[in-house]
BAVEX-215202 format. One record per residue: residue number from 1; chain; residue in one letter; x, y, z of N, C-alpha, C, O, CB in turn. Coordinates in pm, whole numbers, plus 32768, in hexadecimal, padded with zeros to 4 digits. Glycine has a CB too. Layout:
[drense NUM 'A' 'A' [X Y Z] [X Y Z] [X Y Z] [X Y Z] [X Y Z]]
...
//
This chain:
[drense 1 'A' 'X' [7DCD 897C 7C12] [7DBB 88EC 7C13] [7D62 88C6 7C8A] [7D6C 8902 7CF5] [7E44 88A2 7C1B]]
[drense 2 'A' 'X' [7D0D 8866 7C77] [7CB2 8833 7CDB] [7D00 87E9 7D49] [7D5D 879E 7D2A] [7C49 87D7 7C9B]]
[drense 3 'A' 'X' [7CDB 87FC 7DC9] [7D17 87B0 7E37] [7CAA 875B 7E76] [7C42 878F 7EA1] [7D5A 880E 7EA0]]
[drense 4 'A' 'X' [7CC2 86D7 7E7E] [7C63 8679 7EB8] [7C98 864B 7F3F] [7D07 8617 7F48] [7C4A 85FF 7E59]]
[drense 5 'A' 'X' [7C48 865F 7FA8] [7C70 8632 802E] [7C42 85A2 803F] [7BCA 8586 803A] [7C33 868E 809D]]
[drense 6 'A' 'X' [7CA2 8547 8053] [7C7F 84BA 8062] [7C75 8492 80F5] [7C63 841C 8114] [7CE6 8463 801C]]
[drense 7 'A' 'X' [7C81 84F3 8150] [7C69 84DA 81DE] [7CE3 84AB 822A] [7D55 84C7 8203] [7BFE 8476 81EE]]
[drense 8 'A' 'X' [7CC9 8463 8296] [7D33 8431 82ED] [7D5D 83A7 82BB] [7D0A 834D 82AF] [7D04 842A 8382]]
[drense 9 'A' 'X' [7DDD 839A 829D] [7E11 831F 8262] [7E7C 82E3 82BC] [7EDA 8329 82E3] [7E4B 833B 81D4]]
[drense 10 'A' 'X' [7E70 8261 82DF] [7ED8 8222 8330] [7F55 8206 82DC] [7F4B 81DC 8269] [7EA3 819F 836E]]
[drense 11 'A' 'X' [7FCA 821C 8317] [8048 8201 82D3] [809E 81A7 832C] [8095 81AB 83A7] [8093 8285 82B1]]
[drense 12 'A' 'X' [80F2 8156 82EC] [8156 8108 8335] [81DD 812B 82FB] [81E5 8172 8296] [8139 806E 832C]]
[drense 13 'A' 'X' [8246 80FB 8338] [82CC 8125 830B] [82EC 80F8 827D] [8343 8132 823C] [8334 80F0 836A]]
[drense 14 'A' 'X' [82A8 8090 824B] [82C4 805D 81C5] [8277 80A5 8157] [82A8 80B2 80E8] [82A4 7FCB 81C0]]
[drense 15 'A' 'X' [81FD 80D4 8176] [81AA 8108 810A] [812E 8150 813E] [8110 8151 81B5] [8180 8097 80AF]]
[drense 16 'A' 'X' [80E9 818C 80DF] [8065 81C4 80F8] [8005 8186 8092] [8020 8186 8019] [8065 8262 80EE]]
[drense 17 'A' 'X' [7F96 8151 80C4] [7F31 8113 806F] [7EC4 8179 8059] [7E7C 819E 80B6] [7EF8 808F 80AF]]
[drense 18 'A' 'X' [7EB8 81A6 7FDE] [7E58 8210 7FBF] [7DCF 81D6 7F9A] [7DC8 816A 7F5F] [7E8C 8267 7F4C]]
[drense 19 'A' 'X' [7D64 821D 7FBC] [7CDE 81EF 7F95] [7CBD 821B 7F07] [7C50 824D 7EEB] [7C74 8224 7FF7]]
[drense 20 'A' 'X' [7D1D 8207 7EAE] [7D10 822D 7E22] [7D2F 81B3 7DCC] [7D8B 8167 7DEB] [7D6E 82A4 7DFF]]
[drense 21 'A' 'X' [7CE5 81A1 7D61] [7CF7 812D 7D0A] [7D3E 8158 7C89] [7D19 81BC 7C4B] [7C6E 80EB 7CE9]]
[drense 22 'A' 'X' [7DA3 810B 7C64] [7DF2 812A 7BEC] [7D9F 8118 7B6D] [7D52 80B9 7B5F] [7E6F 80CF 7BE6]]
[drense 23 'A' 'X' [7DB1 8175 7B12] [7D6A 8171 7A91] [7DC0 8135 7A22] [7D90 811F 79B3] [7D3E 81FD 7A69]]
[drense 24 'A' 'X' [7E41 811C 7A41] [7E9C 80E4 79DC] [7F09 8093 7A22] [7F2E 80B0 7A94] [7EDC 8155 7985]]
[drense 25 'A' 'X' [7F3B 802F 79DD] [7FAB 7FDF 7A0F] [802D 801E 79E1] [8036 804C 796F] [7FA1 7F4A 79DF]]
[drense 26 'A' 'X' [8090 8020 7A38] [8113 8054 7A12] [8156 809D 7A83] [8134 808D 7AF8] [8105 80B0 799C]]
[drense 27 'A' 'X' [81B9 80EF 7A5E] [8207 813A 7AC0] [81C2 81BE 7ADD] [81B2 8213 7A85] [8298 8151 7A8E]]
[drense 28 'A' 'X' [819A 81CF 7B58] [815C 8249 7B89] [81C3 8296 7BDA] [822D 8261 7BFA] [80DE 822B 7BDD]]
[drense 29 'A' 'X' [81A4 8313 7BFC] [81FB 8363 7C50] [81A8 83B0 7CB6] [8136 83D7 7C9B] [8250 83C5 7BFB]]
[drense 30 'A' 'X' [81E3 83C3 7D2A] [81A6 840B 7D9A] [8203 847E 7DBA] [827C 846B 7DC8] [818F 83AE 7E17]]
[drense 31 'A' 'X' [81CC 84F8 7DC6] [8220 856A 7DE9] [81DB 85BE 7E54] [8166 85E3 7E47] [8240 85C0 7D6B]]
[drense 32 'A' 'X' [8226 85DB 7EBE] [81F6 862E 7F2B] [826A 867D 7F63] [82DD 8669 7F3B] [81B2 85D9 7F9A]]
[drense 33 'A' 'X' [824E 86D7 7FBF] [82B8 871F 8005] [82A6 870D 809A] [8236 86FA 80CB] [82B8 87B6 7FDF]]
[drense 34 'A' 'X' [8314 8714 80E2] [8313 870E 8174] [837E 876D 81A5] [83F4 875A 8187] [832A 867C 81A9]]
[drense 35 'A' 'X' [8358 87D1 81EF] [83B6 8836 8222] [840C 8871 81B2] [8484 8886 81C4] [8410 87FA 828D]]
[drense 36 'A' 'X' [83CF 888A 8140] [8415 88CA 80D1] [8466 886D 8078] [849F 889B 8015] [846E 892F 8107]]
[drense 37 'A' 'X' [846D 87EC 8099] [84B8 878D 8047] [8455 8737 7FF8] [83F1 8707 802E] [8515 8733 80A0]]
[drense 38 'A' 'X' [8472 8724 7F77] [841C 86D1 7F24] [843B 863D 7F39] [84AD 8616 7F4F] [842D 86F6 7E90]]
[drense 39 'A' 'X' [83D2 85ED 7F31] [83E1 855C 7F32] [839E 852A 7EB2] [8326 853F 7E9E] [83A1 851A 7FB3]]
[drense 40 'A' 'X' [83EB 84E8 7E5D] [83BB 84B5 7DDC] [83DB 8420 7DD7] [844F 83F9 7DE4] [83FC 8501 7D63]]
[drense 41 'A' 'X' [8374 83CE 7DC5] [8386 833C 7DC7] [833E 8301 7D50] [82CB 8323 7D35] [8351 82FF 7E4B]]
[drense 42 'A' 'X' [8381 82A7 7D08] [8342 825C 7C9C] [8327 81CF 7CCE] [8375 8198 7D1C] [839B 825B 7C1C]]
[drense 43 'A' 'X' [82B8 8194 7CA1] [828F 8110 7CD0] [8233 80D1 7C69] [81FD 8117 7C13] [8249 8119 7D5A]]
[drense 44 'A' 'X' [8221 804F 7C72] [81CC 8004 7C14] [813E 7FF7 7C4B] [812A 7FE0 7CC2] [8207 7F79 7BF8]]
[drense 45 'A' 'X' [80DC 8006 7BF2] [804F 7FF9 7C17] [8009 7FA7 7BAB] [802D 7FAC 7B36] [800B 8086 7C27]]
[drense 46 'A' 'X' [7FA5 7F5B 7BD6] [7F54 7F0C 7B79] [7ECA 7F4B 7B6F] [7E8B 7F6A 7BD5] [7F4B 7E78 7BA7]]
[drense 47 'A' 'X' [7E9B 7F5E 7AF6] [7E17 7F97 7ADF] [7DAD 7F4D 7B2E] [7DAC 7ED1 7B32] [7DF5 7F95 7A49]]
[drense 48 'A' 'X' [7D52 7F97 7B6D] [7CE5 7F5D 7BB9] [7D06 7F3F 7C4A] [7CAE 7F19 7C97] [7CB9 7EE0 7B78]]
[drense 49 'A' 'X' [7D84 7F4F 7C72] [7DAC 7F38 7CFD] [7DC0 7FBC 7D45] [7DD7 8024 7D07] [7E2D 7EE3 7D04]]
[drense 50 'A' 'X' [7DB6 7FB6 7DCB] [7DD1 802C 7E1A] [7E64 8054 7E0B] [7EBB 7FFE 7DF9] [7DAF 8015 7EAE]]
[drense 51 'A' 'X' [7E7D 80D4 7E12] [7F04 8108 7E00] [7F4E 8102 7E85] [7F21 8139 7EE9] [7F02 819A 7DCA]]
[drense 52 'A' 'X' [7FBF 80BE 7E85] [8015 80B1 7EFB] [8099 80F3 7EDA] [80E0 80C8 7E7F] [8028 801B 7F26]]
[drense 53 'A' 'X' [80B9 815C 7F24] [8133 81A8 7F0A] [819D 8180 7F70] [8188 8192 7FE8] [8117 8243 7F10]]
[drense 54 'A' 'X' [820E 8148 7F43] [8278 8122 7FA0] [82C7 819C 7FCF] [833D 81AB 7FB2] [82D7 80BC 7F5E]]
[drense 55 'A' 'X' [8281 81F3 8018] [82BD 8270 8049] [82C1 826F 80E0] [8266 823D 8122] [826E 82EB 8015]]
[drense 56 'A' 'X' [832A 82A5 8115] [8335 82B6 81A6] [8301 8341 81C7] [8343 83A6 81AE] [83C9 82A2 81D9]]
[drense 57 'A' 'X' [8288 8344 8200] [8249 83C2 8222] [823F 83D0 82BA] [8233 836C 8301] [81BE 83CE 81E1]]
[drense 58 'A' 'X' [8244 844A 82EA] [8235 8463 8379] [81A4 844D 83A1] [8148 8460 8352] [8262 84F1 839E]]
[drense 59 'A' 'X' [8193 8424 841F] [810D 8415 8456] [80E1 849D 848C] [8134 84F0 84B1] [8109 83A7 84C6]]
[drense 60 'A' 'X' [805F 84B2 8490] [8025 852C 84C5] [8056 85A8 847B] [8088 8607 84B6] [8046 8539 8559]]
[drense 61 'A' 'X' [8046 85A3 83F7] [806F 8612 83A2] [8009 861D 8330] [7FCE 85B9 8308] [8101 85FE 836B]]
[drense 62 'A' 'X' [7FF6 8694 82FE] [7F9D 86A8 828C] [7FF2 86B9 820F] [8042 8717 8205] [7F40 8723 82A2]]
[drense 63 'A' 'X' [7FE0 865F 81B1] [802B 865F 8133] [7FD0 8688 80C1] [7F5B 8661 80BC] [8069 85D5 8117]]
[drense 64 'A' 'X' [8005 86D5 8065] [7FC8 86EB 7FE3] [8025 86AA 7F7F] [809F 86BE 7F83] [7FB1 8786 7FC4]]
[drense 65 'A' 'X' [7FEC 865B 7F23] [8041 8610 7EC6] [8000 8604 7E3E] [7F88 861C 7E2D] [8060 8585 7EFE]]
[drense 66 'A' 'X' [8052 85DE 7DDF] [8025 85C1 7D57] [8049 8530 7D37] [80AD 84FB 7D67] [8065 8623 7CEF]]
[drense 67 'A' 'X' [7FF5 84F2 7CE6] [8011 846D 7CAF] [801D 847B 7C18] [7FC4 84B2 7BD7] [7FA2 8406 7CD7]]
[drense 68 'A' 'X' [808B 8449 7BE2] [80A0 844C 7B51] [808A 83C1 7B1A] [80C5 8360 7B4B] [812E 8480 7B2E]]
[drense 69 'A' 'X' [8036 83B6 7AB5] [8018 8338 7A73] [808C 8311 7A15] [80E6 8362 79FE] [7F93 8343 7A24]]
[drense 70 'A' 'X' [808A 8297 79DF] [80F6 826C 7985] [810B 82C8 790C] [8179 82CE 78D7] [80D9 81E2 7954]]
[drense 71 'A' 'X' [80A3 8310 78E1] [80B3 836C 786F] [80E0 83F8 789C] [80E0 8456 784C] [802F 8377 7823]]
[drense 72 'A' 'X' [8107 8404 791B] [8137 847F 795B] [80CB 84E9 7970] [80EA 8559 7997] [81A5 84BB 7908]]
[drense 73 'A' 'X' [804E 84C8 7956] [7FE1 8523 7976] [7FBF 8516 7A0A] [7FD0 84AC 7A46] [7F65 8507 791D]]
[drense 74 'A' 'X' [7F8E 8582 7A44] [7F68 8582 7AD1] [7EE3 8539 7AE1] [7E81 8557 7A9D] [7F5F 8612 7B09]]
[drense 75 'A' 'X' [7EE0 84D9 7B3C] [7E6B 8486 7B56] [7DF4 84DE 7B7A] [7DFA 852E 7BD7] [7E88 8421 7BC9]]
[drense 76 'A' 'X' [7D88 84D0 7B2F] [7D0A 851C 7B41] [7D1E 85B3 7B39] [7CC9 85FE 7B68] [7CCC 84F9 7BC6]]
[drense 77 'A' 'X' [7D8B 85E1 7AFD] [7DA9 8670 7AF4] [7D99 86B5 7B7B] [7D64 8724 7B83] [7D4F 86B3 7A8C]]
[drense 78 'A' 'X' [7DC7 8671 7BE6] [7DB0 86A4 7C6D] [7E2A 8693 7CC7] [7E7C 863A 7CB4] [7D3B 865E 7CAB]]
[drense 79 'A' 'X' [7E32 86ED 7D28] [7E89 86D8 7D9B] [7E34 868D 7E01] [7DB9 8692 7DFD] [7EC2 8762 7DD4]]
[drense 80 'A' 'X' [7E76 8649 7E5C] [7E30 8603 7EC8] [7E66 8634 7F4C] [7EDA 865A 7F57] [7E40 8569 7EBB]]
[drense 81 'A' 'X' [7E11 8631 7FB1] [7E37 865A 8037] [7E10 85EB 8096] [7DA4 85B2 808A] [7DF4 86E2 805F]]
[drense 82 'A' 'X' [7E68 85CB 80F6] [7E48 8565 815A] [7E8F 8588 81DC] [7EF9 85C8 81DC] [7E71 84D6 812A]]
[drense 83 'A' 'X' [7E54 855E 8249] [7E93 8567 82CC] [7EB9 84DA 82F4] [7E66 847F 82ED] [7E34 85AC 8338]]
[drense 84 'A' 'X' [7F34 84C7 831F] [7F64 8440 833C] [7F5A 8421 83D2] [7F69 8479 8428] [7FF5 8431 830D]]
[drense 85 'A' 'X' [7F41 83A1 83ED] [7F42 836C 8475] [7F92 82EA 8473] [7FA2 82AE 8408] [7EAF 8354 84AC]]
[drense 86 'A' 'X' [7FC6 82BE 84E6] [8011 8240 84E6] [7FB6 81C7 84D1] [7F46 81C4 8503] [805E 8230 856A]]
[drense 87 'A' 'X' [7FE7 8165 8485] [7F9D 80EA 846D] [7FD2 807F 84CD] [8046 8058 84C7] [7FAC 80BB 83D8]]
[drense 88 'A' 'X' [7F7C 8053 8526] [7FA2 7FED 8587] [7F87 7F62 854F] [7F2B 7F50 8500] [7F55 8000 860B]]
[drense 89 'A' 'X' [7FD8 7EFE 8576] [7FC2 7E76 8544] [7F3A 7E3E 856F] [7F0D 7E54 85E0] [8032 7E1A 8575]]
[drense 90 'A' 'X' [7EFA 7DF5 8514] [7E7F 7DAA 852B] [7E0A 7E01 8559] [7DB4 7DD4 85A5] [7E99 7D40 8591]]
[drense 91 'A' 'X' [7E09 7E7E 852A] [7D98 7ED8 8541] [7D63 7EFF 84B8] [7DAF 7F2A 8462] [7DC2 7F58 8596]]
[drense 92 'A' 'X' [7CE1 7EF0 84A3] [7CA6 7F1A 8424] [7C81 7FAE 842C] [7C41 7FDA 848B] [7C29 7EC5 8402]]
[drense 93 'A' 'X' [7CAB 7FF8 83C7] [7C8B 8086 83BC] [7C25 8095 834C] [7C33 8056 82E3] [7D0B 80DD 83A3]]
[drense 94 'A' 'X' [7BC1 80E8 8362] [7B5B 8100 82FD] [7B74 8188 82BE] [7B72 81EF 8302] [7ACD 80F8 833B]]
[drense 95 'A' 'X' [7B8C 8188 823D] [7B9A 8204 81F1] [7B14 821B 81AC] [7AE3 81C3 8166] [7C12 81FD 8189]]
[drense 96 'A' 'X' [7AD9 8292 81C0] [7A56 82AA 8182] [7A5C 82A5 80EA] [7AC3 82BF 80AD] [7A20 8331 81AE]]
[drense 97 'A' 'X' [79EC 8282 80AF] [79E1 827A 801D] [79FC 8304 7FE1] [79CD 8369 8014] [7955 8247 7FF1]]
[drense 98 'A' 'X' [7A48 8305 7F76] [7A63 8382 7F2F] [79F7 839A 7EC6] [79A9 8340 7EA6] [7AEF 837F 7EED]]
[drense 99 'A' 'X' [79F5 8411 7E93] [7995 8432 7E2B] [79A3 83D0 7DB7] [7A11 83B6 7D87] [79A9 84C4 7DFA]]
[drense 100 'A' 'X' [7935 839B 7D8A] [7936 833B 7D1C] [793D 82AB 7D4A] [7935 824F 7CF8] [79AA 8358 7CC2]]
[drense 101 'A' 'X' [794C 8295 7DCD] [7952 820E 7E03] [78DE 81FC 7E64] [78B5 825C 7EA7] [79DB 81F2 7E49]]
[drense 102 'A' 'X' [78A8 8184 7E6C] [7835 816D 7EC1] [7856 8129 7F45] [77FF 811C 7F9B] [77D1 811C 7E78]]
[drense 103 'A' 'X' [78D2 80FD 7F55] [78F1 80B5 7FD1] [7970 80E7 8013] [79CC 8119 7FD3] [78FF 8021 7FB4]]
[drense 104 'A' 'X' [7970 80D9 8099] [79E6 80FB 80E7] [7A54 8096 80CA] [7A39 8029 8098] [79C6 80FF 817E]]
[drense 105 'A' 'X' [7ACF 80BB 80E9] [7B40 8060 80D7] [7B7A 8041 8161] [7B98 809C 81AE] [7BAB 809E 8079]]
[drense 106 'A' 'X' [7B8C 7FC2 817E] [7BCC 7F98 81FA] [7C5C 7F73 81DC] [7C78 7F28 817F] [7B80 7F21 823C]]
[drense 107 'A' 'X' [7CB8 7FA9 822D] [7D46 7F8F 821E] [7D7A 7F5A 82A3] [7D50 7F87 830E] [7D94 8010 81F2]]
[drense 108 'A' 'X' [7DD7 7EFB 829C] [7E15 7EC8 8315] [7EA4 7E9F 82FA] [7ED2 7E9E 8287] [7DC7 7E53 834D]]
[drense 109 'A' 'X' [7EEC 7E7D 8366] [7F79 7E59 835B] [7F96 7DE2 83B6] [7F69 7DDB 8428] [7FD4 7ED1 837F]]
[drense 110 'A' 'X' [7FE2 7D85 837F] [8015 7D12 83CA] [80AC 7D1C 83CB] [80E9 7D36 8363] [7FE4 7C89 838C]]
[drense 111 'A' 'X' [80E9 7D08 843F] [817B 7D06 8447] [81A5 7C84 848A] [8168 7C57 84EB] [81B2 7D81 8496]]
[drense 112 'A' 'X' [8210 7C49 8454] [8243 7BCC 848C] [82D8 7BC1 846D] [830D 7C0B 841A] [81F5 7B52 8455]]
[drense 113 'A' 'X' [8318 7B64 84AF] [83A5 7B46 8496] [83AC 7AB5 8467] [8375 7A5C 84A7] [83FF 7B5E 8517]]
[drense 114 'A' 'X' [83F0 7A9F 83F8] [83F6 7A19 83BA] [8452 79BC 8408] [84AF 79E5 844D] [8426 7A24 832A]]
[drense 115 'A' 'X' [8434 793C 83F8] [8490 78D5 8428] [84D3 7898 83AD] [849F 78A1 833E] [8444 7866 847E]]
[drense 116 'A' 'X' [8545 785C 83C1] [8593 7823 8353] [853F 77C0 8303] [8504 7764 833C] [8612 77DE 8388]]
[drense 117 'A' 'X' [853A 77D4 827E] [84F4 7777 8225] [845E 778C 821B] [841B 7742 81D3] [850E 76EE 8252]]
[drense 118 'A' 'X' [8428 77EF 825F] [8397 7809 825B] [836D 782C 81CD] [83B1 7878 8188] [8371 787B 82BD]]
[drense 119 'A' 'X' [82FB 77F4 81A1] [82C8 780D 811A] [8241 7855 8119] [8217 7887 80B1] [82BB 778B 80D0]]
[drense 120 'A' 'X' [81FD 785A 818B] [817B 789B 818C] [8160 78E1 8210] [8198 78BF 8278] [810E 7837 816F]]
[drense 121 'A' 'X' [8109 7944 8208] [80D9 798A 827E] [8042 797E 827B] [8001 79A7 821C] [8107 7A22 8281]]
[drense 122 'A' 'X' [800C 7944 82E5] [7F7B 7933 82F1] [7F4A 798C 8362] [7F84 798E 83CE] [7F55 789E 830B]]
[drense 123 'A' 'X' [7EDE 79D7 8346] [7EA6 7A31 83AA] [7E13 7A45 8385] [7DF3 7A62 8312] [7EF4 7ABA 83B0]]
[drense 124 'A' 'X' [7DBA 7A37 83E5] [7D2B 7A44 83CA] [7D05 7ACC 8392] [7C9D 7AD8 8350] [7CDD 7A2B 8448]]
[drense 125 'A' 'X' [7D56 7B33 83AA] [7D3B 7BB8 8371] [7D40 7BB4 82D7] [7D08 7C0B 8296] [7DA0 7C1E 83A7]]
[drense 126 'A' 'X' [7D83 7B50 829E] [7D90 7B45 820D] [7D18 7AFF 81CB] [7D0F 7AF9 8150] [7E0E 7AFA 81EA]]
[drense 127 'A' 'X' [7CBD 7ACB 821C] [7C4A 7A83 81E7] [7BF2 7AE2 8196] [7BBB 7B42 81CC] [7BF9 7A44 825A]]
[drense 128 'A' 'X' [7BE5 7AC6 8116] [7B8E 7B13 80BD] [7BC0 7B9D 8096] [7B72 7BEE 8066] [7B0C 7B21 80FC]]
[drense 129 'A' 'X' [7C41 7BB9 80AA] [7C73 7C3E 8085] [7C6F 7C4E 7FEC] [7C72 7BED 7FA1] [7D04 7C52 80B9]]
[drense 130 'A' 'X' [7C68 7CCD 7FC0] [7C64 7CEC 7F32] [7CEF 7CFC 7EF7] [7D07 7CDE 7E82] [7C13 7D6A 7F1A]]
[drense 131 'A' 'X' [7D4C 7D2B 7F4B] [7DD4 7D4B 7F1A] [7E32 7D4F 7F91] [7E0A 7D72 8000] [7DD7 7DD3 7ECD]]
[drense 132 'A' 'X' [7EB1 7D2C 7F7A] [7F1A 7D3B 7FDF] [7F94 7D7D 7F9F] [7FA6 7D7B 7F26] [7F40 7CB2 801C]]
[drense 133 'A' 'X' [7FE5 7DB7 7FF5] [806A 7DE6 7FCF] [80C9 7DA7 8033] [80B7 7DB6 80AC] [8075 7E85 7FCD]]
[drense 134 'A' 'X' [812E 7D60 8002] [8189 7D15 8058] [8212 7D56 8054] [8247 7D73 7FE9] [8191 7C80 802D]]
[drense 135 'A' 'X' [824B 7D6C 80CA] [82D0 7DA6 80D9] [8327 7D44 8125] [8301 7D16 8191] [82CB 7E31 8122]]
[drense 136 'A' 'X' [839C 7D24 80ED] [83FF 7CD0 8131] [8476 7D2A 814D] [84B5 7D5E 80F1] [8428 7C51 80D9]]
[drense 137 'A' 'X' [8493 7D3B 81CC] [84FF 7D95 81F6] [84EE 7E21 81BA] [8550 7E61 8193] [8589 7D5B 81CD]]
[drense 138 'A' 'X' [8470 7E50 81B3] [8454 7ED6 8183] [844B 7EE6 80EC] [842A 7F53 80BC] [84BA 7F2F 81B5]]
[drense 139 'A' 'X' [8467 7E7C 80A1] [8462 7E84 800E] [83E0 7E47 7FDD] [83BE 7DD6 7FFF] [84DC 7E3B 7FCE]]
[drense 140 'A' 'X' [8398 7E94 7F8B] [8318 7E65 7F57] [832E 7DF4 7EF3] [8380 7DFF 7E97] [82CB 7ED9 7F15]]
[drense 141 'A' 'X' [82E2 7D88 7F06] [82E8 7D14 7EAE] [8274 7D18 7E4C] [8213 7D61 7E61] [82E6 7C90 7F00]]
[drense 142 'A' 'X' [827C 7CCB 7DE2] [8211 7CC3 7D7E] [81CF 7C3A 7D86] [820D 7BD7 7DAC] [8248 7CDE 7CEF]]
[drense 143 'A' 'X' [814F 7C37 7D61] [8109 7BB8 7D59] [8127 7B79 7CD1] [8122 7BBD 7C6B] [8070 7BCA 7D6D]]
[drense 144 'A' 'X' [8147 7AF9 7CD0] [8165 7AB6 7C52] [81AA 7A31 7C67] [81A7 79F9 7CD5] [81BB 7B0D 7BFC]]
[drense 145 'A' 'X' [81E8 79FE 7BFC] [8224 7979 7C00] [82BC 797B 7C06] [82FB 7911 7C12] [81F9 792C 7B87]]
[drense 146 'A' 'X' [82F9 79F1 7BFE] [838B 79F8 7C02] [83BF 79D5 7C8F] [8374 79D5 7CF0] [83BB 7A84 7BD9]]
[drense 147 'A' 'X' [843D 79B8 7C95] [847D 798B 7D10] [8465 79E9 7D87] [8447 79BA 7DF5] [8512 797C 7CFA]]
[drense 148 'A' 'X' [8470 7A6A 7D71] [8464 7AC9 7DE0] [83D6 7B00 7DF0] [83C4 7B6A 7E2C] [84C5 7B3C 7DCB]]
[drense 149 'A' 'X' [8372 7ABB 7DBB] [82E8 7AE9 7DC3] [8295 7A8F 7E1F] [82C9 7A30 7E5A] [82AA 7AED 7D37]]
[drense 150 'A' 'X' [8216 7AAD 7E2C] [81BC 7A65 7E86] [8134 7A51 7E44] [811A 7A84 7DD8] [81AD 7AB0 7F0D]]
[drense 151 'A' 'X' [80DF 7A05 7E89] [8056 79EE 7E5B] [7FF8 7A04 7ED1] [8012 79D4 7F3F] [8045 795D 7E1F]]
[drense 152 'A' 'X' [7F8B 7A4D 7EBC] [7F25 7A61 7F22] [7EBB 79F5 7F15] [7E85 79DF 7EA8] [7EE6 7AEE 7F16]]
[drense 153 'A' 'X' [7E9D 79B3 7F83] [7E30 7951 7F8B] [7DCD 7987 7FF1] [7DD3 7963 8067] [7E66 78BF 7FB3]]
[drense 154 'A' 'X' [7D70 79DF 7FC4] [7D10 7A20 801E] [7CA7 79BF 8054] [7C6B 79D9 80BB] [7CCC 7A93 7FD7]]
[drense 155 'A' 'X' [7C91 7950 800E] [7C31 78EB 803C] [7C65 78A5 80B9] [7C19 788A 8115] [7C13 7884 7FCD]]
[drense 156 'A' 'X' [7CE7 7888 80BB] [7D25 7843 812D] [7D73 78A2 8187] [7DBC 7875 81E0] [7D80 77D6 80FB]]
[drense 157 'A' 'X' [7D65 7925 8173] [7D9E 798D 81C8] [7E36 7983 81D3] [7E6E 7984 8241] [7D61 7985 8252]]
[drense 158 'A' 'X' [7E7B 797B 815D] [7F0C 7972 8164] [7F51 79B0 80EB] [7F17 79BF 8080] [7F35 78E2 8172]]
[drense 159 'A' 'X' [7FCD 79D2 8102] [8028 79FF 8099] [8092 7992 808D] [80CF 796B 80F0] [8069 7A8D 80B9]]
[drense 160 'A' 'X' [80A7 7960 8011] [8107 78F5 7FF9] [817B 792E 7FA8] [8166 7967 7F3D] [80C4 787C 7FAE]]
[drense 161 'A' 'X' [81F3 791E 7FDA] [826B 7951 7F97] [82A4 78E7 7F3A] [8299 7870 7F56] [82D6 797C 7FFF]]
[drense 162 'A' 'X' [82DF 7911 7ECC] [831A 78B5 7E6B] [83A6 788A 7E93] [83DC 782A 7E5C] [831E 78F5 7DE2]]
[drense 163 'A' 'X' [83E2 78D0 7EF3] [8466 78AF 7F26] [8460 78B0 7FBE] [841C 7903 7FFA] [84D2 7913 7EF2]]
[drense 164 'A' 'X' [84A7 7854 7FFB] [84A8 784D 808D] [84DC 78CE 80C9] [853B 790B 8097] [84FC 77D6 80BC]]
[drense 165 'A' 'X' [849D 78F7 8137] [84CA 796D 817F] [8541 794A 81D7] [8557 78D5 81F9] [8457 79A8 81D5]]
[drense 166 'A' 'X' [858D 79AE 81FA] [8600 799C 8251] [85DB 79BD 82E1] [8582 7A0F 82F9] [8676 79F2 8223]]
[drense 167 'A' 'X' [861F 797F 833D] [8606 7999 83CA] [8615 7A2D 83EB] [8674 7A6F 83C0] [8665 7946 8421]]
[drense 168 'A' 'X' [85B6 7A61 8438] [85B6 7AEA 8469] [8593 7B54 8400] [859B 7BCB 841E] [863B 7B09 84A2]]
[drense 169 'A' 'X' [856B 7B2D 8386] [853F 7B92 8325] [84BD 7BCF 8358] [8462 7B89 8385] [852B 7B54 8296]]
[drense 170 'A' 'X' [84B6 7C53 8351] [843E 7C9A 837D] [83DB 7CA3 8307] [83FE 7CD2 829B] [8461 7D28 83B2]]
[drense 171 'A' 'X' [8361 7C74 831E] [82FA 7C73 82B8] [8288 7CCF 82E3] [8257 7CC8 8354] [82C6 7BE2 829F]]
[drense 172 'A' 'X' [825E 7D25 8286] [81E9 7D7A 829C] [8189 7D62 8228] [81B1 7D63 81B4] [8210 7E12 82A7]]
[drense 173 'A' 'X' [810B 7D4C 824A] [80A3 7D38 81E5] [8037 7DA2 81FC] [7FF9 7DA7 8267] [8068 7CA6 81EC]]
[drense 174 'A' 'X' [8020 7DF6 8198] [7FAE 7E52 819A] [7F3E 7E0D 8150] [7F54 7DD4 80E6] [7FD1 7EDE 815A]]
[drense 175 'A' 'X' [7EC4 7E12 8187] [7E55 7DD1 8145] [7DDE 7E2F 8136] [7DCC 7E8C 8184] [7E2C 7D54 8191]]
[drense 176 'A' 'X' [7D8F 7E14 80CE] [7D17 7E60 80AF] [7CA0 7E02 80B3] [7CA2 7D97 8075] [7D22 7EA6 8024]]
[drense 177 'A' 'X' [7C3B 7E29 80FC] [7BC0 7DD7 8104] [7B4F 7E20 80C1] [7ADF 7DEE 80BC] [7B9A 7DB6 8198]]
//
């Protein structure tokens, strides 16, 4: 099987944002090993968006992993290799363009603590972003109209929640530029 090295990838405790674009919408799976133990995680992905895996990975480690598409086939019939580094808040990381892509991908992270009744998070780093992944207390949220979902307003640099946040909830937003 072919192994594609995707380079140095920043990770945070909530997830890893891969410089790979989903080819199908649905439930994907990520499988890797660390010190002889397998880590298998299923997660939702939308076609055309970057793949964000809600996995807790160690920093400063080289991982080889597989991505399984909704039809259980291995994504691009390939294994992937990456070296992880810590993702610091409000720092943009540049991931080089992969084969078949013409542009680099910029990834960043915003962390904040909510106040009681807060409905939006505004940050200039969100201005013009292509995609975000929002985590409330470590749980990945979905974009949409349901009660526990949110809406991205990249023109006004904010994420708007459909339900008020609770005091002291920890919010992490990964963004792609």
